[in-house]
Structure formats: C-alpha cells, structure tokens
N, CA, C and O atoms as a DFTB+ gen file, in Angstrom:
532 C
 N C O
     1  1      24.304       6.262      -9.606
     2  2      24.297       5.326     -10.705
     3  2      23.655       4.022     -10.241
     4  3      23.859       3.590      -9.107
     5  1      22.899       3.416     -11.102
     6  2      22.225       2.161     -10.796
     7  2      23.193       1.003     -11.029
     8  3      23.254       0.446     -12.125
     9  1      23.945       0.648      -9.996
    10  2      24.937      -0.408     -10.155
    11  2      24.296      -1.781     -10.340
    12  3      24.892      -2.669     -10.949
    13  1      23.096      -1.957      -9.821
    14  2      22.421      -3.247      -9.991
    15  2      22.171      -3.529     -11.468
    16  3      22.339      -4.660     -11.923
    17  1      21.772      -2.506     -12.217
    18  2      21.538      -2.670     -13.651
    19  2      22.845      -2.981     -14.381
    20  3      22.885      -3.869     -15.232
    21  1      23.898      -2.260     -14.055
    22  2      25.195      -2.488     -14.707
    23  2      25.699      -3.896     -14.412
    24  3      26.168      -4.589     -15.315
    25  1      25.606      -4.318     -13.168
    26  2      26.067      -5.659     -12.800
    27  2      25.225      -6.740     -13.473
    28  3      25.758      -7.764     -13.902
    29  1      23.920      -6.518     -13.566
    30  2      23.044      -7.496     -14.211
    31  2      23.340      -7.597     -15.701
    32  3      23.433      -8.699     -16.240
    33  1      23.488      -6.453     -16.371
    34  2      23.778      -6.466     -17.809
    35  2      25.144      -7.076     -18.103
    36  3      25.298      -7.831     -19.062
    37  1      26.132      -6.750     -17.278
    38  2      27.456      -7.336     -17.506
    39  2      27.427      -8.838     -17.245
    40  3      28.073      -9.604     -17.960
    41  1      26.688      -9.262     -16.231
    42  2      26.562     -10.698     -15.965
    43  2      25.885     -11.402     -17.132
    44  3      26.294     -12.498     -17.515
    45  1      24.858     -10.785     -17.699
    46  2      24.165     -11.393     -18.839
    47  2      25.088     -11.506     -20.048
    48  3      25.112     -12.539     -20.717
    49  1      25.843     -10.454     -20.328
    50  2      26.765     -10.485     -21.470
    51  2      27.854     -11.536     -21.257
    52  3      28.205     -12.268     -22.182
    53  1      28.380     -11.606     -20.050
    54  2      29.454     -12.559     -19.772
    55  2      28.948     -13.996     -19.748
    56  3      29.662     -14.906     -20.169
    57  1      27.730     -14.215     -19.261
    58  2      27.200     -15.584     -19.243
    59  2      26.931     -16.068     -20.664
    60  3      27.148     -17.239     -20.978
    61  1      26.462     -15.172     -21.515
    62  2      26.239     -15.529     -22.919
    63  2      27.560     -15.907     -23.584
    64  3      27.647     -16.927     -24.267
    65  1      28.579     -15.087     -23.384
    66  2      29.893     -15.384     -23.956
    67  2      30.480     -16.649     -23.341
    68  3      31.039     -17.487     -24.049
    69  1      30.353     -16.786     -22.027
    70  2      30.929     -17.936     -21.343
    71  2      30.321     -19.257     -21.766
    72  3      31.040     -20.217     -22.042
    73  1      29.008     -19.311     -21.819
    74  2      28.352     -20.559     -22.226
    75  2      28.608     -20.872     -23.693
    76  3      28.790     -22.032     -24.064
    77  1      28.622     -19.839     -24.526
    78  2      28.904     -20.052     -25.949
    79  2      30.310     -20.614     -26.145
    80  3      30.500     -21.584     -26.878
    81  1      31.284     -20.004     -25.491
    82  2      32.663     -20.469     -25.640
    83  2      32.870     -21.849     -25.028
    84  3      33.676     -22.631     -25.534
    85  1      32.167     -22.158     -23.962
    86  2      32.332     -23.449     -23.305
    87  2      31.724     -24.586     -24.118
    88  3      32.327     -25.651     -24.254
    89  1      30.531     -24.359     -24.657
    90  2      29.821     -25.450     -25.317
    91  2      29.867     -25.412     -26.837
    92  3      29.461     -26.382     -27.478
    93  1      30.344     -24.333     -27.431
    94  2      30.415     -24.236     -28.892
    95  2      31.796     -23.780     -29.376
    96  3      31.873     -22.915     -30.249
    97  1      32.875     -24.330     -28.843
    98  2      34.189     -23.830     -29.260
    99  2      34.500     -24.113     -30.727
   100  3      35.108     -23.277     -31.396
   101  1      34.094     -25.282     -31.242
   102  2      34.357     -25.602     -32.648
   103  2      33.642     -24.638     -33.578
   104  3      34.225     -24.145     -34.543
   105  1      32.383     -24.373     -33.283
   106  2      31.595     -23.489     -34.132
   107  2      32.128     -22.057     -34.095
   108  3      32.200     -21.388     -35.126
   109  1      32.498     -21.597     -32.910
   110  2      33.032     -20.236     -32.781
   111  2      34.364     -20.121     -33.508
   112  3      34.617     -19.120     -34.178
   113  1      35.216     -21.130     -33.385
   114  2      36.504     -21.110     -34.087
   115  2      36.296     -21.111     -35.599
   116  3      36.987     -20.396     -36.324
   117  1      35.348     -21.913     -36.072
   118  2      35.086     -21.973     -37.513
   119  2      34.527     -20.658     -38.023
   120  3      34.969     -20.158     -39.058
   121  1      33.551     -20.083     -37.305
   122  2      32.940     -18.827     -37.742
   123  2      33.917     -17.656     -37.695
   124  3      33.832     -16.739     -38.511
   125  1      34.832     -17.687     -36.753
   126  2      35.793     -16.585     -36.656
   127  2      36.973     -16.775     -37.597
   128  3      37.765     -15.852     -37.785
   129  1      37.100     -17.953     -38.188
   130  2      38.153     -18.195     -39.163
   131  2      39.534     -18.389     -38.570
   132  3      40.532     -18.124     -39.240
   133  1      39.616     -18.844     -37.329
   134  2      40.923     -19.017     -36.694
   135  2      41.443     -20.446     -36.772
   136  3      42.556     -20.711     -36.317
   137  1      40.683     -21.362     -37.328
   138  2      41.163     -22.727     -37.487
   139  2      40.511     -23.694     -36.512
   140  3      39.617     -23.337     -35.745
   141  1      40.993     -24.938     -36.568
   142  2      40.393     -26.003     -35.769
   143  2      41.422     -26.759     -34.934
   144  3      41.224     -27.943     -34.662
   145  1      42.487     -26.132     -34.526
   146  2      43.507     -26.811     -33.722
   147  2      42.911     -27.268     -32.393
   148  3      42.159     -26.524     -31.763
   149  1      43.245     -28.499     -31.961
   150  2      42.698     -28.999     -30.689
   151  2      43.031     -28.100     -29.499
   152  3      42.204     -27.932     -28.603
   153  1      44.225     -27.526     -29.484
   154  2      44.591     -26.655     -28.371
   155  2      43.727     -25.398     -28.359
   156  3      43.471     -24.832     -27.296
   157  1      43.281     -24.963     -29.519
   158  2      42.421     -23.781     -29.588
   159  2      41.080     -24.047     -28.907
   160  3      40.539     -23.173     -28.230
   161  1      40.545     -25.258     -29.089
   162  2      39.281     -25.597     -28.432
   163  2      39.420     -25.561     -26.914
   164  3      38.525     -25.081     -26.218
   165  1      40.530     -26.061     -26.405
   166  2      40.761     -26.037     -24.957
   167  2      40.885     -24.599     -24.469
   168  3      40.343     -24.252     -23.420
   169  1      41.592     -23.762     -25.219
   170  2      41.736     -22.356     -24.829
   171  2      40.394     -21.629     -24.854
   172  3      40.103     -20.836     -23.959
   173  1      39.580     -21.893     -25.865
   174  2      38.262     -21.254     -25.934
   175  2      37.367     -21.714     -24.788
   176  3      36.634     -20.909     -24.214
   177  1      37.421     -22.998     -24.452
   178  2      36.624     -23.493     -23.334
   179  2      37.126     -22.935     -22.007
   180  3      36.328     -22.660     -21.111
   181  1      38.428     -22.766     -21.873
   182  2      38.987     -22.157     -20.666
   183  2      38.543     -20.704     -20.552
   184  3      38.175     -20.249     -19.469
   185  1      38.576     -19.977     -21.661
   186  2      38.093     -18.597     -21.677
   187  2      36.606     -18.550     -21.331
   188  3      36.160     -17.650     -20.620
   189  1      35.841     -19.518     -21.833
   190  2      34.424     -19.595     -21.504
   191  2      34.194     -19.815     -20.019
   192  3      33.286     -19.222     -19.436
   193  1      35.010     -20.663     -19.401
   194  2      34.890     -20.893     -17.956
   195  2      35.211     -19.624     -17.179
   196  3      34.563     -19.326     -16.176
   197  1      36.203     -18.879     -17.637
   198  2      36.558     -17.615     -16.991
   199  2      35.400     -16.623     -17.082
   200  3      35.047     -15.986     -16.089
   201  1      34.814     -16.493     -18.260
   202  2      33.674     -15.584     -18.431
   203  2      32.487     -16.028     -17.585
   204  3      31.799     -15.199     -16.990
   205  1      32.249     -17.335     -17.533
   206  2      31.146     -17.849     -16.725
   207  2      31.358     -17.506     -15.251
   208  3      30.426     -17.072     -14.574
   209  1      32.580     -17.699     -14.756
   210  2      32.876     -17.392     -13.351
   211  2      32.715     -15.900     -13.066
   212  3      32.187     -15.519     -12.022
   213  1      33.169     -15.060     -13.990
   214  2      33.024     -13.614     -13.828
   215  2      31.540     -13.236     -13.821
   216  3      31.122     -12.363     -13.060
   217  1      30.758     -13.890     -14.662
   218  2      29.318     -13.624     -14.701
   219  2      28.662     -13.989     -13.373
   220  3      27.807     -13.255     -12.876
   221  1      29.060     -15.118     -12.802
   222  2      28.500     -15.530     -11.512
   223  2      28.887     -14.544     -10.417
   224  3      28.071     -14.228      -9.551
   225  1      30.120     -14.057     -10.448
   226  2      30.563     -13.057      -9.477
   227  2      29.700     -11.804      -9.575
   228  3      29.231     -11.287      -8.560
   229  1      29.493     -11.320     -10.786
   230  2      28.684     -10.113     -10.973
   231  2      27.228     -10.351     -10.584
   232  3      26.589      -9.478      -9.996
   233  1      26.710     -11.519     -10.908
   234  2      25.319     -11.817     -10.580
   235  2      25.119     -11.889      -9.061
   236  3      24.124     -11.389      -8.536
   237  1      26.061     -12.510      -8.370
   238  2      25.922     -12.675      -6.924
   239  2      26.101     -11.362      -6.166
   240  3      25.604     -11.236      -5.047
   241  1      26.794     -10.384      -6.741
   242  2      27.028      -9.119      -6.043
   243  2      26.160      -7.984      -6.562
   244  3      26.336      -6.839      -6.146
   245  1      25.235      -8.273      -7.452
   246  2      24.432      -7.193      -8.048
   247  2      23.584      -6.453      -7.023
   248  3      23.258      -5.285      -7.233
   249  1      23.223      -7.091      -5.938
   250  2      22.406      -6.442      -4.922
   251  2      23.205      -5.720      -3.847
   252  3      22.631      -5.069      -2.975
   253  1      24.514      -5.832      -3.908
   254  2      25.377      -5.201      -2.901
   255  2      25.711      -3.770      -3.289
   256  3      25.597      -3.378      -4.451
   257  1      26.121      -3.007      -2.301
   258  2      26.599      -1.646      -2.557
   259  2      27.968      -1.745      -3.226
   260  3      28.873      -2.405      -2.715
   261  1      28.106      -1.089      -4.357
   262  2      29.355      -1.146      -5.116
   263  2      29.741       0.273      -5.500
   264  3      28.906       1.056      -5.953
   265  1      31.001       0.589      -5.315
   266  2      31.508       1.903      -5.690
   267  2      32.325       2.502      -4.572
   268  3      32.098       2.215      -3.397
   269  1      33.283       3.341      -4.946
   270  2      34.147       3.917      -3.926
   271  2      34.912       2.818      -3.221
   272  3      35.622       2.047      -3.866
   273  1      34.778       2.733      -1.899
   274  2      35.470       1.691      -1.139
   275  2      34.631       0.424      -0.995
   276  3      35.141      -0.599      -0.539
   277  1      33.378       0.471      -1.367
   278  2      32.481      -0.677      -1.214
   279  2      32.673      -1.650      -2.372
   280  3      32.531      -1.278      -3.537
   281  1      32.995      -2.895      -2.043
   282  2      33.231      -3.941      -3.038
   283  2      34.237      -3.490      -4.093
   284  3      34.097      -3.802      -5.275
   285  1      35.244      -2.759      -3.651
   286  2      36.247      -2.216      -4.574
   287  2      36.948      -3.299      -5.403
   288  3      37.175      -3.075      -6.592
   289  1      37.303      -4.463      -4.836
   290  2      37.952      -5.481      -5.669
   291  2      37.076      -5.927      -6.844
   292  3      37.588      -6.195      -7.931
   293  1      35.778      -6.006      -6.632
   294  2      34.877      -6.414      -7.712
   295  2      34.807      -5.330      -8.776
   296  3      34.866      -5.624      -9.969
   297  1      34.682      -4.087      -8.352
   298  2      34.647      -2.979      -9.313
   299  2      35.961      -2.882     -10.075
   300  3      35.960      -2.652     -11.284
   301  1      37.075      -3.053      -9.382
   302  2      38.385      -2.962     -10.024
   303  2      38.603      -4.100     -11.014
   304  3      39.109      -3.876     -12.114
   305  1      38.228      -5.312     -10.635
   306  2      38.387      -6.455     -11.532
   307  2      37.547      -6.284     -12.790
   308  3      38.018      -6.561     -13.893
   309  1      36.309      -5.830     -12.635
   310  2      35.459      -5.602     -13.800
   311  2      36.011      -4.492     -14.682
   312  3      36.044      -4.629     -15.905
   313  1      36.447      -3.388     -14.066
   314  2      37.017      -2.294     -14.845
   315  2      38.250      -2.758     -15.616
   316  3      38.377      -2.489     -16.810
   317  1      39.160      -3.458     -14.928
   318  2      40.384      -3.922     -15.582
   319  2      40.058      -4.847     -16.749
   320  3      40.635      -4.714     -17.828
   321  1      39.145      -5.776     -16.538
   322  2      38.779      -6.712     -17.601
   323  2      38.201      -5.992     -18.810
   324  3      38.685      -6.163     -19.929
   325  1      37.174      -5.193     -18.589
   326  2      36.510      -4.545     -19.718
   327  2      37.410      -3.516     -20.398
   328  3      37.377      -3.388     -21.622
   329  1      38.210      -2.782     -19.630
   330  2      39.094      -1.773     -20.210
   331  2      40.203      -2.418     -21.043
   332  3      40.470      -1.988     -22.165
   333  1      40.842      -3.446     -20.493
   334  2      41.952      -4.081     -21.198
   335  2      41.493      -4.804     -22.458
   336  3      42.181      -4.759     -23.478
   337  1      40.346      -5.469     -22.403
   338  2      39.845      -6.151     -23.596
   339  2      39.383      -5.132     -24.636
   340  3      39.597      -5.336     -25.831
   341  1      38.755      -4.043     -24.202
   342  2      38.346      -3.000     -25.150
   343  2      39.560      -2.434     -25.872
   344  3      39.525      -2.253     -27.089
   345  1      40.631      -2.151     -25.140
   346  2      41.852      -1.643     -25.777
   347  2      42.445      -2.659     -26.746
   348  3      42.857      -2.294     -27.847
   349  1      42.493      -3.926     -26.352
   350  2      43.044      -4.963     -27.224
   351  2      42.219      -5.104     -28.500
   352  3      42.772      -5.226     -29.593
   353  1      40.890      -5.085     -28.357
   354  2      40.028      -5.196     -29.537
   355  2      40.176      -3.990     -30.453
   356  3      40.276      -4.142     -31.670
   357  1      40.191      -2.800     -29.878
   358  2      40.333      -1.598     -30.700
   359  2      41.681      -1.564     -31.408
   360  3      41.755      -1.168     -32.571
   361  1      42.735      -1.968     -30.733
   362  2      44.056      -2.017     -31.364
   363  2      44.056      -3.012     -32.522
   364  3      44.570      -2.715     -33.600
   365  1      43.483      -4.186     -32.301
   366  2      43.433      -5.201     -33.353
   367  2      42.595      -4.730     -34.536
   368  3      42.970      -4.946     -35.688
   369  1      41.474      -4.094     -34.259
   370  2      40.604      -3.625     -35.338
   371  2      41.237      -2.487     -36.129
   372  3      41.055      -2.405     -37.344
   373  1      41.968      -1.619     -35.464
   374  2      42.625      -0.511     -36.161
   375  2      43.776      -1.002     -37.043
   376  3      43.994      -0.473     -38.133
   377  1      44.499      -1.998     -36.580
   378  2      45.661      -2.460     -37.339
   379  2      45.331      -3.556     -38.350
   380  3      46.140      -3.834     -39.236
   381  1      44.162      -4.179     -38.236
   382  2      43.765      -5.255     -39.155
   383  2      42.361      -5.002     -39.680
   384  3      41.398      -5.528     -39.122
   385  1      42.218      -4.214     -40.736
   386  2      40.875      -3.899     -41.239
   387  2      40.117      -5.104     -41.799
   388  3      38.907      -5.025     -42.008
   389  1      40.817      -6.224     -42.046
   390  2      40.148      -7.401     -42.597
   391  2      39.430      -8.228     -41.526
   392  3      38.764      -9.210     -41.854
   393  1      39.556      -7.849     -40.266
   394  2      38.841      -8.564     -39.200
   395  2      37.332      -8.390     -39.369
   396  3      36.879      -7.392     -39.929
   397  1      36.554      -9.360     -38.885
   398  2      35.093      -9.271     -39.041
   399  2      34.519      -7.989     -38.437
   400  3      34.948      -7.539     -37.374
   401  1      33.545      -7.414     -39.135
   402  2      32.935      -6.155     -38.691
   403  2      32.192      -6.322     -37.366
   404  3      32.024      -5.351     -36.629
   405  1      31.751      -7.524     -37.059
   406  2      31.056      -7.770     -35.799
   407  2      31.918      -7.506     -34.577
   408  3      31.401      -7.281     -33.483
   409  1      33.234      -7.532     -34.761
   410  2      34.124      -7.237     -33.636
   411  2      34.020      -5.785     -33.202
   412  3      34.310      -5.463     -32.050
   413  1      33.605      -4.890     -34.123
   414  2      33.395      -3.491     -33.731
   415  2      32.282      -3.400     -32.697
   416  3      32.371      -2.614     -31.754
   417  1      31.239      -4.199     -32.870
   418  2      30.142      -4.216     -31.897
   419  2      30.636      -4.727     -30.544
   420  3      30.316      -4.155     -29.502
   421  1      31.408      -5.795     -30.570
   422  2      31.955      -6.348     -29.327
   423  2      32.859      -5.321     -28.648
   424  3      32.792      -5.141     -27.432
   425  1      33.702      -4.647     -29.431
   426  2      34.589      -3.617     -28.870
   427  2      33.779      -2.472     -28.276
   428  3      34.145      -1.926     -27.235
   429  1      32.681      -2.106     -28.933
   430  2      31.824      -1.046     -28.408
   431  2      31.181      -1.426     -27.089
   432  3      31.121      -0.614     -26.165
   433  1      30.701      -2.655     -26.997
   434  2      30.101      -3.135     -25.744
   435  2      31.145      -3.125     -24.630
   436  3      30.869      -2.691     -23.512
   437  1      32.334      -3.603     -24.943
   438  2      33.405      -3.597     -23.939
   439  2      33.761      -2.178     -23.515
   440  3      33.991      -1.926     -22.332
   441  1      33.810      -1.252     -24.464
   442  2      34.151       0.137     -24.132
   443  2      33.083       0.765     -23.235
   444  3      33.409       1.497     -22.300
   445  1      31.817       0.483     -23.516
   446  2      30.731       1.019     -22.685
   447  2      30.834       0.471     -21.264
   448  3      30.729       1.225     -20.296
   449  1      31.039      -0.844     -21.139
   450  2      31.179      -1.421     -19.796
   451  2      32.426      -0.891     -19.089
   452  3      32.404      -0.691     -17.875
   453  1      33.508      -0.661     -19.827
   454  2      34.714      -0.085     -19.215
   455  2      34.412       1.299     -18.658
   456  3      34.841       1.633     -17.554
   457  1      33.677       2.103     -19.415
   458  2      33.304       3.430     -18.932
   459  2      32.411       3.372     -17.707
   460  3      32.607       4.126     -16.753
   461  1      31.430       2.476     -17.730
   462  2      30.522       2.353     -16.589
   463  2      31.258       1.880     -15.337
   464  3      31.037       2.402     -14.244
   465  1      32.131       0.893     -15.503
   466  2      32.860       0.400     -14.333
   467  2      33.900       1.403     -13.849
   468  3      34.257       1.386     -12.671
   469  1      34.394       2.276     -14.722
   470  2      35.295       3.325     -14.233
   471  2      34.522       4.311     -13.365
   472  3      35.041       4.787     -12.355
   473  1      33.290       4.620     -13.750
   474  2      32.458       5.487     -12.908
   475  2      32.159       4.829     -11.568
   476  3      32.228       5.472     -10.521
   477  1      31.829       3.550     -11.610
   478  2      31.541       2.827     -10.369
   479  2      32.781       2.784      -9.482
   480  3      32.686       2.971      -8.269
   481  1      33.932       2.540     -10.078
   482  2      35.168       2.401      -9.313
   483  2      35.594       3.700      -8.648
   484  3      36.028       3.691      -7.496
   485  1      35.478       4.807      -9.354
   486  2      36.045       6.060      -8.864
   487  2      35.031       7.020      -8.261
   488  3      35.395       8.138      -7.898
   489  1      33.782       6.622      -8.145
   490  2      32.769       7.466      -7.516
   491  2      32.207       6.786      -6.285
   492  3      32.123       5.560      -6.214
   493  1      31.829       7.593      -5.330
   494  2      31.179       7.074      -4.132
   495  2      29.755       6.679      -4.508
   496  3      29.097       7.419      -5.239
   497  1      29.261       5.543      -4.036
   498  2      27.933       5.090      -4.449
   499  2      26.787       5.930      -3.905
   500  3      25.674       5.870      -4.429
   501  1      27.039       6.704      -2.873
   502  2      25.960       7.463      -2.252
   503  2      26.158       8.963      -2.418
   504  3      25.879       9.734      -1.500
   505  1      26.631       9.371      -3.570
   506  2      26.834      10.804      -3.792
   507  2      25.493      11.519      -3.727
   508  3      24.584      11.233      -4.507
   509  1      25.383      12.440      -2.798
   510  2      24.144      13.189      -2.602
   511  2      24.088      14.363      -3.572
   512  3      25.085      15.063      -3.745
   513  1      22.948      14.590      -4.202
   514  2      22.828      15.778      -5.044
   515  2      22.870      17.038      -4.185
   516  3      22.313      17.082      -3.088
   517  1      23.538      18.050      -4.705
   518  2      23.639      19.303      -3.950
   519  2      22.310      20.038      -3.984
   520  3      21.658      20.130      -5.024
   521  1      21.922      20.559      -2.831
   522  2      20.676      21.313      -2.712
   523  2      21.045      22.773      -2.508
   524  3      21.737      23.120      -1.552
   525  1      20.579      23.623      -3.411
   526  2      20.862      25.050      -3.242
   527  2      19.743      25.683      -2.428
   528  3      18.564      25.391      -2.626
   529  1      20.133      26.544      -1.521
   530  2      19.169      27.174      -0.621
   531  2      18.891      28.582      -1.060
   532  3      18.101      29.282      -0.426
C-alpha cells in the first residue's frame, strides 16, 4: 500500500479542516446552524488546532515507513481518530435525518480513511507478493 499517498491526503484533509475551524469559527457555526455562543467559537478553534497538529504529524511522517510495527503509534492514532469520528457521524446521521446532507460526504471521507488506516495498522508495510514456481 502506498502509505505516502494516504498520509499526504489525510494531511491535506486535516489541514483544510484545521485552518477553516481556526480562522472561520463564526462562519462555520452559522452555516451549520449550531448558534453563535462564544464558548462554541473557542471549542471550534480548539478543534481546528487539534486538526492542524494532526495534519502536521501526518505531513512530517509521510516519507517514513508506516505499518505493522513501524510508526505504530502514528498509524494507531490516525486509525482511532478516523474510525471514532466516522462512527459518531454515522450514528448522528442515522438518528437525525434533518442534519445537513453534506455530513454524509464528511462521514464517507472519514470511513474511507478509517479503512485505509486499519490496513496500514494491521499489515506489514513490506508484504512481498507470493511467487509461484
């Protein structure tokens, strides 16, 4: 599996989310319809900082060997993040049909990354193809 591509794409997605949440919390809160409470802006900016930091982690390790025992904490952290958020989004979307349809796209992206990081986490990065003689 091309882990460099997965790490680069996840870093790009997380940096986009992180910068958006950090610098546009009012607009995101208004568009999502959750209100304008001051504490909400701080929480959104904090979430943006978390996503930004995760993006930097993925970007800095994209050239490293990842999978199996190699960089296992990074693979595990990414898998846990994407898997848990995908489950939370899917649960919310199933129980609240009035949520914005765009969240289905976000849930799909999270589910795809969860699947990719599960493969990275539980497979050896140098699996050799079997040669039949």
